[in-house]
NUDREN-756992 format. One line per field, with one value per atom (N, C-alpha, C): residue in one letter; atom name; x, y, z. Coordinates in Angstrom, 2 decimals, padded with zeros to 5 digits. Each point is the difference from the previous one (the first is absolute). Layout:
<atoms>
kolba: c(A:...)
nunu: c(CA:...)
x: c(X:...)
y: c(Y:...)
z: c(Z:...)
</atoms>
This chain:
<atoms>
kolba: c(M:M:M:K:K:K:T:T:T:K:K:K:S:S:S:K:K:K:K:K:K:L:L:L:T:T:T:K:K:K:T:T:T:K:K:K:T:T:T:S:S:S:L:L:L:L:L:L:L:L:L:R:R:R:P:P:P:K:K:K:N:N:N:L:L:L:G:G:G:D:D:D:A:A:A:T:T:T:Q:Q:Q:D:D:D:Y:Y:Y:I:I:I:W:W:W:Q:Q:Q:T:T:T:D:D:D:P:P:P:Q:Q:Q:L:L:L:C:C:C:Q:Q:Q:L:L:L:N:N:N:A:A:A:T:T:T:L:L:L:P:P:P:V:V:V:S:S:S:M:M:M:P:P:P:F:F:F:A:A:A:L:L:L:Y:Y:Y:A:A:A:S:S:S:A:A:A:Y:Y:Y:E:E:E:L:L:L:E:E:E:L:L:L:E:E:E:N:N:N:P:P:P:R:R:R:L:L:L:G:G:G:R:R:R:Q:Q:Q:W:W:W:A:A:A:I:I:I:E:E:E:V:V:V:D:D:D:G:G:G:E:E:E:H:H:H:I:I:I:G:G:G:N:N:N:C:C:C:A:A:A:V:V:V:Y:Y:Y:N:N:N:F:F:F:D:D:D:Y:Y:Y:Q:Q:Q:S:S:S:G:G:G:S:S:S:A:A:A:E:E:E:I:I:I:G:G:G:I:I:I:L:L:L:I:I:I:G:G:G:H:H:H:P:P:P:K:K:K:H:H:H:R:R:R:R:R:R:K:K:K:G:G:G:W:W:W:G:G:G:T:T:T:L:L:L:A:A:A:V:V:V:K:K:K:E:E:E:L:L:L:L:L:L:N:N:N:R:R:R:A:A:A:F:F:F:A:A:A:D:D:D:P:P:P:H:H:H:I:I:I:T:T:T:V:V:V:I:I:I:T:T:T:L:L:L:K:K:K:T:T:T:L:L:L:E:E:E:E:E:E:N:N:N:V:V:V:A:A:A:A:A:A:Y:Y:Y:R:R:R:F:F:F:F:F:F:T:T:T:S:S:S:I:I:I:G:G:G:F:F:F:Q:Q:Q:P:P:P:I:I:I:G:G:G:K:K:K:G:G:G:Y:Y:Y:L:L:L:E:E:E:N:N:N:T:T:T:H:H:H:Y:Y:Y:I:I:I:F:F:F:M:M:M:E:E:E:I:I:I:S:S:S:S:S:S:P:P:P:V:V:V:C:C:C:G:G:G:K:K:K:I:I:I:P:P:P)
nunu: c(N:CA:C:N:CA:C:N:CA:C:N:CA:C:N:CA:C:N:CA:C:N:CA:C:N:CA:C:N:CA:C:N:CA:C:N:CA:C:N:CA:C:N:CA:C:N:CA:C:N:CA:C:N:CA:C:N:CA:C:N:CA:C:N:CA:C:N:CA:C:N:CA:C:N:CA:C:N:CA:C:N:CA:C:N:CA:C:N:CA:C:N:CA:C:N:CA:C:N:CA:C:N:CA:C:N:CA:C:N:CA:C:N:CA:C:N:CA:C:N:CA:C:N:CA:C:N:CA:C:N:CA:C:N:CA:C:N:CA:C:N:CA:C:N:CA:C:N:CA:C:N:CA:C:N:CA:C:N:CA:C:N:CA:C:N:CA:C:N:CA:C:N:CA:C:N:CA:C:N:CA:C:N:CA:C:N:CA:C:N:CA:C:N:CA:C:N:CA:C:N:CA:C:N:CA:C:N:CA:C:N:CA:C:N:CA:C:N:CA:C:N:CA:C:N:CA:C:N:CA:C:N:CA:C:N:CA:C:N:CA:C:N:CA:C:N:CA:C:N:CA:C:N:CA:C:N:CA:C:N:CA:C:N:CA:C:N:CA:C:N:CA:C:N:CA:C:N:CA:C:N:CA:C:N:CA:C:N:CA:C:N:CA:C:N:CA:C:N:CA:C:N:CA:C:N:CA:C:N:CA:C:N:CA:C:N:CA:C:N:CA:C:N:CA:C:N:CA:C:N:CA:C:N:CA:C:N:CA:C:N:CA:C:N:CA:C:N:CA:C:N:CA:C:N:CA:C:N:CA:C:N:CA:C:N:CA:C:N:CA:C:N:CA:C:N:CA:C:N:CA:C:N:CA:C:N:CA:C:N:CA:C:N:CA:C:N:CA:C:N:CA:C:N:CA:C:N:CA:C:N:CA:C:N:CA:C:N:CA:C:N:CA:C:N:CA:C:N:CA:C:N:CA:C:N:CA:C:N:CA:C:N:CA:C:N:CA:C:N:CA:C:N:CA:C:N:CA:C:N:CA:C:N:CA:C:N:CA:C:N:CA:C:N:CA:C:N:CA:C:N:CA:C:N:CA:C:N:CA:C:N:CA:C:N:CA:C:N:CA:C:N:CA:C:N:CA:C:N:CA:C:N:CA:C:N:CA:C:N:CA:C:N:CA:C:N:CA:C:N:CA:C:N:CA:C:N:CA:C:N:CA:C:N:CA:C:N:CA:C:N:CA:C:N:CA:C:N:CA:C:N:CA:C:N:CA:C:N:CA:C:N:CA:C:N:CA:C:N:CA:C:N:CA:C:N:CA:C:N:CA:C:N:CA:C:N:CA:C:N:CA:C:N:CA:C:N:CA:C:N:CA:C:N:CA:C:N:CA:C:N:CA:C)
x: c(133.38:001.20:-000.27:000.22:-000.21:001.18:-000.26:001.05:-000.08:001.10:000.04:-000.05:-000.62:000.00:001.38:000.45:001.30:-000.13:000.43:-000.07:001.26:-000.15:001.09:-000.07:001.12:-000.03:000.44:-000.72:000.32:-000.23:001.03:-000.02:-000.73:-001.00:-000.64:-001.29:-000.32:-001.19:000.42:-000.90:000.37:-000.96:000.55:-000.76:-000.04:-001.16:-000.19:-000.66:000.57:-000.68:-000.55:-001.33:-000.60:-000.93:-000.18:-000.92:-001.40:-000.58:-001.34:-000.99:-001.09:-001.04:-001.36:-001.03:-001.37:-000.33:000.64:-000.21:000.44:000.81:000.49:-001.01:-001.05:-000.92:-000.66:-000.38:-000.69:000.89:001.24:000.93:000.31:000.23:000.30:-001.18:-001.20:-001.20:-000.04:000.32:000.01:001.03:001.18:001.04:-000.41:-000.61:-000.34:-001.28:-000.66:-001.13:000.36:001.23:000.46:000.48:-000.69:000.36:001.45:000.48:001.37:001.04:-000.16:000.92:-000.07:-001.19:-000.17:000.66:-000.06:000.65:001.53:000.58:001.42:000.39:-000.90:000.27:-000.53:-000.50:-000.54:-001.07:-000.87:-001.11:-001.31:-001.09:-001.28:-000.45:-000.68:-000.50:-000.97:000.10:-000.91:-001.41:-000.99:-001.37:-000.94:000.51:-000.87:-000.26:-001.12:-000.28:001.09:000.22:001.04:-000.14:-001.20:-000.20:000.56:-000.28:000.52:001.53:000.49:001.44:000.69:-000.55:000.58:000.06:-001.02:000.00:001.11:000.13:001.05:001.37:000.12:001.25:000.46:-000.93:000.31:000.52:-000.63:000.47:001.39:000.25:001.31:001.09:-000.29:000.99:000.31:-000.98:000.17:000.69:000.29:000.58:001.44:000.97:001.41:000.51:-000.73:000.41:-000.05:-000.78:-000.13:001.17:000.89:001.15:000.05:000.96:000.17:-000.29:-000.90:-000.49:000.27:000.41:000.23:-000.67:-000.43:-000.48:001.22:000.03:001.08:-000.58:000.62:-000.44:001.10:-000.42:000.91:-000.63:000.73:-000.47:-001.40:-000.27:-001.28:-001.09:000.26:-000.99:000.25:-001.02:000.09:000.04:001.18:000.15:000.05:000.14:000.11:000.15:000.30:000.16:001.14:000.57:000.99:-000.11:000.49:-000.14:001.09:000.27:000.84:-000.92:-000.01:-000.94:000.59:-000.76:000.44:001.36:000.12:001.22:000.21:001.18:000.36:001.33:-000.10:001.22:000.87:-000.56:000.80:000.97:-000.49:000.87:000.65:-000.43:000.57:-000.51:-001.21:-000.51:-001.31:-000.27:-001.28:-000.23:-001.22:-000.39:-000.41:000.23:-000.44:-000.96:-000.74:-000.87:-000.07:-000.21:-000.12:-001.02:-000.70:-000.93:000.12:000.29:-000.11:-001.32:-000.99:-001.37:-000.25:000.62:-000.23:000.94:-000.51:000.86:000.96:-000.41:000.89:001.27:000.01:001.18:000.83:-000.40:000.80:001.14:001.10:001.19:000.64:-000.14:000.58:001.07:000.24:001.00:-000.57:-001.30:-000.61:-000.04:-000.27:-000.02:001.36:001.06:001.36:000.30:-000.29:000.24:-000.81:-001.26:-000.87:000.49:000.38:000.44:001.31:000.91:001.27:-000.26:-000.88:-000.32:-000.72:-000.88:-000.71:000.98:000.99:001.01:000.82:000.37:000.74:-000.80:-001.28:-000.86:-000.11:-000.18:-000.12:001.30:001.13:001.28:000.45:-000.70:000.28:-000.40:-000.86:-000.36:001.16:000.69:001.18:-000.28:-001.26:-000.36:-000.24:-000.05:-000.28:001.30:000.33:001.23:-000.29:-001.22:-000.37:-001.40:-000.17:-001.32:-000.34:-001.23:-000.45:-001.19:-000.28:-001.21:-000.34:-001.20:-000.40:-000.56:000.31:-000.54:-000.53:-001.00:-000.59:001.06:000.06:000.97:-000.14:-001.23:-000.24:000.32:000.23:000.26:001.50:000.48:001.44:000.50:-000.81:000.41:000.27:-000.87:000.19:001.25:000.23:001.18:001.26:000.05:001.16:000.17:-001.11:000.05:000.64:-000.47:000.53:001.46:000.38:001.40:000.89:-000.49:000.80:000.30:-000.84:000.21:000.93:000.14:000.88:-000.64:-001.30:-000.66:000.49:000.12:000.42:-001.13:-000.22:-001.03:000.46:-000.92:000.35:-000.87:-000.91:-000.85:-001.28:-000.71:-001.32:-000.99:-001.25:-001.01:-001.39:-000.93:-001.38:-000.85:-000.65:-000.88:-001.36:-001.04:-001.37:-000.17:000.40:-000.14:000.83:001.07:000.81:001.48:000.75:001.44:000.76:000.89:000.80:001.47:000.78:001.46:000.21:000.70:000.34:001.39:000.16:001.26:000.37:001.29:000.44:001.20:000.21:001.16:000.43:001.31:000.52:000.35:000.01:000.35:001.41:000.18:001.36:000.94:001.22:000.98:000.30:000.12:000.31:-000.88:-000.95:-000.80:-001.27:-000.38:-001.31:000.11:-001.15:-000.11:000.13:000.94:000.20:-001.16)
y: c(150.59:-000.23:-000.96:000.41:-000.84:-000.93:-001.26:-000.95:-000.47:000.03:-000.46:-001.52:-000.54:-001.43:-000.40:-001.17:-000.47:-001.45:-000.34:-001.39:-000.72:-001.21:-000.87:-001.20:-000.48:-001.07:-001.32:-001.05:-001.36:-000.85:-000.48:-000.71:000.85:-000.58:000.72:000.70:-000.04:000.66:001.12:000.87:001.13:000.17:000.50:000.30:001.51:000.50:001.43:000.25:000.91:000.50:001.35:000.13:001.26:000.42:001.33:000.43:-000.64:-000.42:-000.58:001.07:-000.43:000.92:-000.65:000.76:-000.49:-001.20:-000.09:-001.15:-001.32:000.04:-001.20:-000.57:000.75:-000.37:-001.35:-000.28:-001.29:-001.19:000.04:-001.12:-000.08:001.13:-000.01:-000.54:000.32:-000.51:-001.53:-000.52:-001.46:-000.61:000.56:-000.53:000.16:001.11:000.24:-000.73:-000.64:-000.85:-001.47:-000.30:-001.39:-000.51:-000.97:-000.48:-000.51:-000.68:-000.54:001.12:001.00:001.13:000.78:000.18:000.72:-000.75:-001.32:-000.79:000.21:000.04:000.25:001.38:000.95:001.37:000.28:-001.01:000.14:001.09:000.01:000.94:-000.78:000.63:-000.59:000.39:-000.88:000.37:001.17:000.87:001.15:-000.54:000.55:-000.47:001.09:001.20:001.08:-000.10:000.58:000.01:000.79:-000.35:000.63:001.52:000.52:001.46:000.72:-000.53:000.61:-000.17:-001.17:-000.26:001.01:000.22:000.92:001.43:000.42:001.34:000.13:-001.01:000.00:-000.07:-000.78:-000.17:001.34:000.76:001.32:000.93:000.01:000.84:-000.40:-001.29:-000.51:000.45:-000.07:000.43:001.48:000.78:001.45:000.44:-000.93:000.35:-000.46:000.89:-000.41:-000.37:000.39:-000.38:-001.49:-000.70:-001.45:-000.75:000.70:-000.64:000.18:-000.64:000.03:-001.38:-000.07:-001.29:-000.14:-001.19:-000.27:-001.29:-000.02:-001.24:-000.67:-001.30:-000.76:-000.56:000.35:-000.50:-000.82:-001.06:-000.79:-000.03:000.51:000.06:000.61:001.03:000.70:-000.63:-001.11:-000.66:000.36:000.47:000.34:-001.29:-000.33:-001.29:000.14:001.22:000.18:001.46:000.19:001.35:000.00:001.18:000.18:001.43:000.19:001.31:000.23:001.27:000.46:000.85:-000.26:000.70:000.04:000.54:000.15:000.71:001.10:000.78:000.57:-000.18:000.57:000.71:001.29:000.75:000.20:-000.08:000.15:-001.18:-001.20:-001.18:-000.36:000.64:-000.27:-001.30:-000.39:-001.30:000.14:-001.03:-000.14:-001.49:-000.36:-001.41:-000.26:-001.22:-000.35:-001.21:-000.13:-001.14:-000.32:-001.24:-000.45:-001.12:-000.02:-001.09:-000.33:-001.24:-000.46:-000.75:000.61:-000.53:-001.18:-000.01:-001.10:-001.15:-001.17:-001.15:-000.35:000.18:-000.38:000.86:001.12:000.88:-000.15:-000.87:-000.23:-000.93:000.17:-000.82:000.09:001.15:000.24:001.09:000.57:001.06:001.39:000.13:001.32:000.71:-000.77:000.59:000.51:-000.74:000.45:001.31:000.07:001.25:001.15:-000.29:001.07:000.49:-000.90:000.42:000.77:-000.44:000.74:001.41:000.14:001.34:000.80:-000.63:000.67:000.51:-000.83:000.42:001.19:-000.08:001.13:001.28:-000.09:001.19:000.52:-000.92:000.40:000.63:-000.60:000.51:001.25:000.36:001.26:001.18:-000.23:001.01:000.08:001.12:000.09:-000.16:000.09:-000.15:-001.45:-000.90:-001.41:-000.79:-000.66:-000.80:-001.48:-000.30:-001.37:-000.27:-001.15:-000.47:-001.23:-000.01:-001.13:-000.69:-001.17:-000.72:-001.03:-000.54:-001.11:-001.07:-001.25:-001.10:-001.04:-000.72:-001.03:-001.02:-000.36:-000.98:-001.32:-000.36:-001.26:000.04:001.18:000.16:-000.12:-001.23:-000.26:000.48:-000.14:000.44:001.50:000.78:001.46:000.34:-000.68:000.23:-000.26:-001.12:-000.30:001.02:000.40:001.02:001.28:000.50:001.27:-000.13:-001.13:-000.14:-000.08:-000.57:-000.07:001.37:000.98:001.36:000.78:-000.48:000.67:000.41:-000.24:000.31:-000.94:000.55:-000.77:-000.04:-001.15:-000.04:000.83:000.74:000.83:-000.38:-000.93:-000.41:-000.63:-000.52:-000.59:000.72:000.00:000.67:-000.53:000.46:-000.44:001.25:000.15:001.14:-000.53:000.48:-000.35:-001.51:-000.77:-001.47:-000.70:000.63:-000.56:000.10:-001.08:-000.03:000.50:000.96:000.60:-000.12:000.03:000.21:001.42:000.81:001.35:-000.01:000.69:-000.01:001.43:000.20:001.30:-000.12:001.05:000.14:001.45:000.22:001.35:000.51:001.33:000.64:-000.42:-000.31:-000.35:001.19:-000.30:001.04:000.80:-000.67:000.73:-000.51:000.82:-000.32:-000.74:-000.74:-000.67:-001.46:-000.58:-001.41:-000.66:-000.93:-000.60:-000.91)
z: c(126.04:-000.70:-001.15:-001.21:-001.17:-000.16:-000.32:-000.23:-001.42:-000.68:-001.38:-000.02:-001.02:-000.18:-000.53:000.36:-000.42:-000.40:-001.21:-000.45:000.43:000.45:000.36:-000.94:-000.46:-000.98:000.61:-000.35:000.37:-001.23:-000.60:-001.28:-001.03:-000.68:-001.09:000.44:001.27:000.50:000.92:000.33:000.86:001.17:001.08:001.19:000.16:000.38:000.17:001.34:000.81:001.19:-000.42:000.06:-000.36:001.13:000.15:001.04:-000.19:001.09:-000.08:-000.42:-000.62:-000.42:000.19:-000.21:000.22:-000.87:-001.16:-000.89:000.61:001.06:000.65:001.01:000.28:001.07:-000.25:-001.21:-000.28:000.33:-000.49:000.27:001.48:000.64:001.42:000.82:-000.41:000.67:-000.11:-001.15:-000.18:000.95:000.09:000.89:001.47:000.34:001.40:000.45:-000.91:000.38:-000.10:-000.38:-000.15:001.39:000.58:001.35:000.10:-001.03:000.05:000.00:-000.85:-000.01:001.32:000.49:001.27:001.14:-000.02:001.04:-000.05:-001.22:-000.14:000.51:-000.08:000.44:001.38:000.68:001.36:000.07:-001.01:-000.01:-000.19:000.31:-000.26:-001.41:-000.71:-001.34:000.10:-000.97:-000.09:-000.26:000.70:-000.17:-000.51:-000.17:-000.45:-001.49:-000.46:-001.44:-000.75:-001.28:-000.77:-000.05:-000.15:-000.11:001.23:001.15:001.24:000.06:-000.37:-000.05:-000.92:-001.18:-000.97:000.55:000.70:000.62:001.03:000.84:001.04:-000.66:-001.06:-000.73:-000.56:-000.56:-000.56:001.07:001.14:001.12:000.46:000.05:000.41:-000.98:-001.27:-001.00:000.09:000.44:000.10:001.28:000.91:001.29:000.10:-000.32:000.03:001.40:001.04:001.35:000.22:-000.80:000.16:-000.60:-000.72:-000.56:-001.53:-000.59:-001.43:-000.55:-000.96:-000.51:-001.49:-000.38:-001.41:-000.42:-001.23:-000.63:-000.63:000.03:-000.64:-001.29:-001.10:-001.31:-000.66:-000.66:-000.84:-001.39:-000.94:-001.39:-000.08:000.77:-000.03:000.86:000.63:000.87:001.45:000.68:001.42:000.79:000.58:000.70:001.52:000.49:001.45:000.37:001.29:000.55:000.99:000.18:001.06:000.53:001.19:000.63:001.01:000.26:001.09:000.88:001.29:000.89:001.40:000.93:001.40:000.08:-000.71:000.04:001.41:000.53:001.29:-000.19:-000.32:-000.30:001.23:001.16:001.23:000.15:-000.28:000.11:-001.33:-001.08:-001.32:-000.61:000.36:-000.48:-000.76:-000.78:-000.69:-000.14:-000.33:-000.14:-001.43:-000.48:-001.36:000.06:-001.07:-000.19:-001.48:-000.33:-001.38:-000.09:-001.12:-000.30:-001.49:-000.31:-001.38:-000.03:-000.61:000.05:-000.90:-001.16:-000.95:000.28:000.34:000.33:-001.14:-001.25:-001.11:-000.04:000.69:000.01:001.26:000.91:001.21:-000.30:000.74:-000.12:-001.38:-000.61:-001.33:000.04:001.18:000.14:-000.05:-000.28:-000.08:001.37:001.03:001.33:000.40:-000.33:000.30:-000.70:-001.30:-000.73:000.58:000.32:000.52:001.36:000.90:001.33:-000.10:-000.84:-000.15:-000.52:-000.97:-000.48:001.05:000.74:001.09:001.05:000.36:000.97:-000.54:-001.28:-000.58:000.06:-000.28:000.08:001.43:000.93:001.42:000.48:-000.32:000.46:-000.76:-001.06:-000.68:000.88:000.96:000.99:000.98:000.07:000.87:001.49:000.39:001.41:000.39:-001.00:000.28:-000.06:001.09:000.07:000.30:000.41:000.33:-000.54:-000.61:-000.47:000.80:000.52:000.78:-000.71:000.45:-000.45:001.03:-000.14:000.84:-000.92:000.33:-000.77:000.97:-000.42:000.86:000.37:001.26:000.48:-000.75:-000.34:-000.69:-001.51:-000.51:-001.46:-000.25:000.00:-000.14:-001.35:-001.05:-001.34:-000.02:000.63:000.05:000.81:001.09:000.83:-000.83:-000.69:-000.86:-001.11:-000.58:-001.05:000.51:001.13:000.50:000.46:000.58:000.40:-001.24:-001.09:-001.23:-000.57:000.31:-000.47:000.94:001.22:000.97:001.29:000.15:001.26:001.08:001.21:001.16:001.02:000.65:001.04:001.20:000.60:001.17:001.19:-000.19:001.12:-000.48:000.97:-000.25:000.86:-000.46:000.78:-000.33:000.77:-000.08:-000.13:-001.15:-000.25:-000.44:000.59:-000.41:-000.22:001.01:-000.02:-001.06:-000.48:-001.05:000.37:-000.24:000.28:-001.22:000.22:-001.08:000.30:-001.09:000.09:-000.53:000.78:-000.42:-000.60:-001.12:-000.71:-000.40:-000.28:-000.47:-000.94:-000.75:-000.85:000.08:000.04:000.06:-001.37:-000.12:-001.24:-000.43:-001.28:-000.45:000.19:000.40:000.27:-001.24:-001.12:-001.25:-001.12:-000.37:-001.18:000.27:-001.05:000.01:000.39:000.29:000.24:-001.38:-000.18:-001.33:-000.42)
</atoms>
């Protein structure tokens, strides 16, 4: 399923969610080898050589079963990524994730714009009525961020030696997420 890019405006600059492509591999590799970013995402830093990473990256992009992935751009600069994945059409749910990789772009409102657009894209699928996510229990800033958008906590859990808060948001009754 091809997704059109859509620009969102915030003051005099613009945010764009565009489908990820092989050209994003270098920046994503940098972020996925950064121990601090990996800690925020409860992942281990990638340790494979870039050539192997790029090959795996290409296969991932070609497999729509893994979800729908977008690069987040601000004024043409790739600042992060977001995705909708773990589609469960039987329960009407899917999961989202977001990463703002460049620290200079955090806490500027770009994540809010990106998540709202991501939710609108996910809820455009008539089979999806609930979006879920998990955030590290210790990441209070992320928890506050997601609750400010409308996510509600639905429980806590322990996965792979990590404590998470599970959250969800339901499809808006009429229209889009503002």
